[in-house]
C-alpha positions, -999 to +999 in steps of 0.1 A: -135+051+271-100+036+272-082+051+242-062+019+239-092-004+235-091-031+208-115-014+185-109+023+185-092+039+155-087+076+147-092+071+110-130+074+109-128+104+131-104+125+110-099+110+076-117+101+043-106+076+018-114+074-019-107+041-036-095+035-072-131+031-083-143+063-066-159+043-038-158+059-004-140+035+019-136+033+057-099+032+051-073+018+027-073-016+045-110-019+053-128-050+041-159-046+020-188-066+034-212-062+006-233-038+026-246-002+022-213+015+027-206+010-010-210+047-018-194+063-048-181+099-049-202+105-080-234+098-060-226+123-033-233+161-034-201+165-014-178+144+007-191+160+039-223+140+032-202+108+035-181+119+065-212+129+085-234+101+072-251+072+090-225+046+082-194+064+095-213+076+126-223+041+134-187+029+130-175+057+154-202+048+180-192+012+179-155+020+183-162+043+212-180+014+229-150-009+222-169-031+198-149-048+171-156-037+136-159-064+110-144-042+083-113-039+104-103-075+107-071-070+087-057-048+114-069-070+143-052-100+126-019-081+122-021-071+159-025-107+169+003-120+147+028-091+148+018-070+178+008-039+157-011-026+127-020+006+109-046+011+136-022+010+165+003+032+146-023+058+138-036+059+173-001+062+188+006+092+166-026+109+176-025+102+213+011+114+216-003+149+215-041+146+219-065+132+244-100+138+229-113+105+216-146+119+203-132+149+183-144+146+147-133+167+117-118+159+082-080+165+085-068+140+060-079+128+026-065+096+012-070+094-026-063+069-053-069+086-087-082+055-104-061+025-112-038+041-138-004+024-134+025+015-156+035-017-138+021-052-136+034-062-102+033-099-094+012-097-062-010-068-074-046-067-088-064-051-117-082-030-090-049-011-085-033-014-120-047-006-154-019-026-170-029-057-150-065-051-160-054-054-197-034-085-189-063-102-170-085-094-200-061-111-224-059-141-201-097-143-198-096-137-160-122-109-158-151-129-143-153-142-108-152-178-117-120-172-138-103-145-116-073-162-099-078-138-070-115-142-066-111-151-029-099-115-023-134-101-029-136-094+008-116-063+001-121-055-035-157-067-039-172-087-067-177-069-100-146-046-097-139-052-134-171-033-142-164-003-120-156+032-132-119+039-128-121+071-148-141+090-122-113+116-117-119+127-154-152+141-143-145+176-131-175+176-107-158+148-088-125+167-086-144+197-073-156+176-044-120+166-037-108+202-038-135+211-012-121+186+013-085+195+006-093+232+013-096+224+050-074+193+053-039+192+068-028+160+051-031+150+015-022+114+010-020+100-025-013+064-037-022+045-068-022+032-094+009+054-098+005+091-089+033+103-112+014+093-143-020+106-132-025+142-144-052+148-118-026+145-091-004+172-106-034+193-112-045+190-076-010+201-064-012+231-086-047+239-073-034+238-037-006+262-046-028+286-066-053+288-038-026+294-012-034+263+009-003+243+001+018+258+028-006+244+054-008+208+039+015+179+045+019+161+012+023+123+014+027+101-017+034+064-023+051+058-056+068+030-076+096+055-085+097+044-121+089+080-132+091+114-117+069+141-132+091+170-144+070+195-124+068+174-091+098+188-072+090+224-079+054+219-068+061+197-038+086+220-022+058+246-018+039+223+006+043+224+044+062+191+042+067+162+018+067+125+026+075+101-002+072+064+003+088+042-024+075+007-029+106-015-031+102-052-033+136-064-044+169-056-059+182-063-094+165-091-112+143-100-083+129-065-083+123-066-121+104-099-118+081-088-090+076-053-104+075-062-141+083-045-164+102-019-143+140-013-149+158-016-116+186+008-126+162+035-136+143+031-103+175+032-083+185+064-101+151+080-094+154+070-057+187+089-056+169+120-070+143+117-043+170+113-017+187+145-029+154+164-030+144+154+005+178+164+019+174+198+004+141+202+023+158+196+057+133+185+083+104+192+059+114+162+037+109+125+044+119+095+022+108+061+033+106+026+017+081-002+020+089-037+011+061-063+008+073-096+021+062-124-002+073-157-016+092-140-044+115-119-023+122-135+012+157-144-001+163-108-011+150-089+020+184-083+036+198-069+004+168-046+001+176-033+036+213-028+029+207-009-003+178+012+006+179+016+043+208+041+042+189+061+015+160+070+039+158+106+048+140+113+081+121+081+074+122+043+078+125+011+059+092-007+066+082-043+058+046-054+053+036-090+051+016-101+020-018-115+029-034-117-006-031-134-029-027-163-005-008-184-029+021-159-029+026-158+009+062-164+020+051-193+041+046-214+010+083-216+005+100-249+013+112-252+049+149-253+039+145-219+021+128-204+050+154-216+075+181-203+052+165-169+051+161-168+089+197-179+094+208-151+071+187-126+090+202-138+123+237-136+111+232-101+097+216-091+131+250-098+147+268-074+124+274-037+133+250-023+107+237+013+109+203+017+125+187+023+091+197-013+082+197-030+116+162-020+127+145-034+096+164-067+101+152-069+137+117-059+127+115-086+100+128-113+125+099-104+147+074-107+118+088-142+110+086-154+145+049-166+143+060-189+114+060-221+136+024-216+145+010-211+110-011-239+097+003-253+064-024-279+055-034-260+023+002-257+009-003-282-020-035-265-032-019-231-029+012-242-048-009-256-076-026-222-079+007-205-079+021-227-106-009-222-128-010-185-123+027-181-129+028-203-160-001-184-177+011-149-168+048-155-176+039-171-209+019-141-219+047-118-209+073-140-227+095-143-196+109-172-176+112-172-138+146-190-141+160-159-158+151-137-128+150-158-096+167-191-104+163-204-068+125-205-072+124-221-106+123-257-094+096-250-069+072-240-097+080-267-122 
């Protein structure tokens, strides 16, 4: 089999993913097709049962034959549009030092400890934020016919409001996690927000107490609004530490997108992470991920300038928002898009350090397919956006004009 075929991915061969609802998932980007792979951790005797089960085995066999996997369409689409995806990055890392395409063993566990989160990010969903769940409930959006993001059920599946996000509180479920971590080399934790989830800190302590932390690479994605007082002392005992900070704006743009975060507090915490990672030498990595969307295209260069230089052994990465569709950057008026592209081009001519220049060039490549994107649904999407924003911002008691004045006219 050609290791570079258009289907093969290392993830099903060496990783397991636990979703916010405790559902075992092919990976963090996999679509849910409403089929039998909807298996909850609470229904398993152990996670080995899932890893060696019929579903994952069938996925692996299909990948080895070069057959496209329906659940993996998100990556395939990114590859067609942007020339790469999580699949290609994961494969590249593996094949840089390995050649065995059939080797199978759990080396990485990717966990979301429920949806407990302290933010209500504009582009996020109740599936990943307990605070948004409360907001959706107040707005009467907790049924499929009322949910403004109902067309995203391909990923989050219908009925996610009724799922159990408190599965980590059941000690038997955590024991299953600990069994996997005992023979894993990578522990990857996202959210919700890990720093406010006690099970995350408890798991770090368990790894240290059992002597396995020194063999584990710890990876965490955080909103950086809070840092648990015990985190640095625990994290430094792991083989390496990789923190990815989600950063979708600067100043008031950031505070609108990642409501109700305080930008200055977050920036201060980023500086603490920066100092900590430098103290670890080559064992520490600090990276940033910005999600390109309608709300922040105008601010992307500033994000790169402020946070690119703060990376430590890491990168400033941009992901393009796919859902909700009515917040995609392509819905902006053409003059705004041209202005942003012009700014990017002008900045690309400056002598920026690599930590700033590379994200600029990477974003220019992501914007390149813009001319070929169909825009016939723009009016419908903008109507959705206006209704969503009006209802949500009214509940929050805020006005877009106070945060991003340049977009206020668009949504009137």
